N, C-alpha and C positions, 0 to 999 in steps of 0.2 A: 119497340121490341115486342114481339108477340109473346103470349103466355107460354107456349111450348118452349121457345128458346130461353125464356126467363127461368122456367122450371128446370130445364136441362143444365143451365149454368149453376143454379142453386144446388142441384144434386152433385155436380162435379166438385164444387167447393166443399160440400159435405163429405164426399168420398176422399178428397185430399186431406181434410181434417182428420178423418178416421185413420187413414194411412199414417199420417204424421204422429198422431197420438199413440198408435200401436207401436210404431218404431221407437218412439221415445220411451214407452213403457218397457219394451224389450231391453233397451239399454239399462234402464233403472233396475229391472229384475235380475239382470246378469250380475250385478254387484250387490244385490239386496241381502241384508242380514237381519234387519229388525222390521217386523211388520208395521210398527208405529211410524217409523221413518219412511217406509215404503208408501204407506197410506198418505202421509203428509206430502211427499213428493208427487204422488199420483194426483192428489187434490190440487197442487200448484199447476200441474199440467192442464187439468180440466179448467181451472180458473182462468187460464189464458184464452180459452175458447168459449166459456159459458159464464153466465152471471151467477156464480156460486158465492154465498155469504157464509154458510156454516155447513159442517158435515161431521160424520162419525163413522167409525169402523167397529163392528161388534163381531166377535168370533163365537162360534158354538163351543160350549164347554166339552171336554173329552167324553163325558157320559151322554152328551147329546140332549140334555134336558133343558138347559137354559143358555142364554147368551151372556157373554162377558164383554162389556164395552171396554175397548182397550185404547182407543185414541179418539180425541175430538179435535176438530180443526175449525178455526174461524179465520176469515180473510186476514191474512197477515200473521197468523200464529197457530201454534199447536199445543195441545195439552198432552204431554208425553206419558206421564205416569198415571193415567186413568186406568183404574181397575174396578169396575162397577158391575156387579151381577144385576142384570135387568130383571125386574119383576115380571112374572108371566100373567098376572091378573090384568084384565082389560088391555092386553098387549096387541097393538097393531103390528109390531115387529114380528111377534109369533104368528100372526095370521098371514103375513107376507111370506114367512119362511115355510109355513104349512102349504100354501098354494104354490110356492116356488115361482111366482110371477112378479114382475115389476109393478110397483104401485106408485102412482103419481097423482097429485092433487093440485089444482090451480087455486083453490080457496083454502088457505091454511086453517081458517076457522072451522072447517069440517073435520079436523084431525080427530081420529077415533082411537087414540091410544091412551096410555097412562101419563101421568105428569112427569115421570122420570124421562120417558121417551120424548115428550114435548120439549123438555129442557135441553136434551141432547141435540135436538134437531132445529129448534126455532130460536129466533131472537125477536126483538120488537118489530122489525121490518119484514118479517117473513110473510110472503104471499103464496108461494108455491113450494112444493117439496117432492122428492122422489125417494123411494126405498127400493133398493135392488138386491135381491138375494145373490150370493156368490156360491155357485154350485161347482162341486168337484166330485167325480165318480157318482153321479146321480144323487148326491145328497147336498143339502145346504150347509156349508161350512162357516158361513158368515153373512153379515148384512152390511151394506154400505148405504149411507143416506146423505142427501144434500138438500139444502134449502136455498131459496133465492127471494129477493125482493121484487122480482119480475114474474109476471104471469107467463105460463108456458115456457119457462126457462129450460125445461127438461124434455122437450119433445124429442130431441135426438136420442136421448137415453131411452125414453119410453118406446120409441119406434124400433129399438134394437140396433140402431146403426153403430153403437159403440160396443156391442156384444163381444167382438174379438178382444178388445182391450180388457173389458171386465172379466172375460173368461180366462185370460192369461193371469190376471191378478188372483182369481179364484184358484187356479191350478197351483200357483206359488203358495198361497195360504193353505190349501188342502194338503199338499205334500209335506208341509211343515206343521200342520195343526197340532199334533200331539206334543211336539217339542215346544211350540209357541205357547200353548195354554199352560203348560207346566212352568215355563219361564215367567210368563206374565203373572200368574197367580202366586208365584213364590215370593 
């Protein structure tokens, strides 16, 4: 098989994966009521396609000054009652939100954040990670992060191929942000 045919087949499989994930997410969001559960189910969908070991969802507080970690997920489980205000000192999460760009690293030892962020995102086998801002109405309403024990596990996310799915999740969270952060911090 020549390179062009091989590349075309890879792209077709990738397109099929994106369409399938987006359709599954649409079904999930249609009945969504709790952002923590929605994040957990979304992570399970991604886990079926990618080598994800650990993840987190952080929402921007109503005043827009800091992030509130609301849920963490580890292969096979979820921490539902997480309510942790993230420190802004030495924060890679804040830098990612400020730029509004996806950040991915293949070498976890180069992590440039604080210890709280590291604990949310990493475990002993972490090799690569991705941080993706969730934008709604031109503002970052949250962050989602995943780590893996495989290098280059997040190329599809970094390349923007899953943007439609992440944008739908961001719209869901953005339209409910005021209500969500009140409920979670109460």
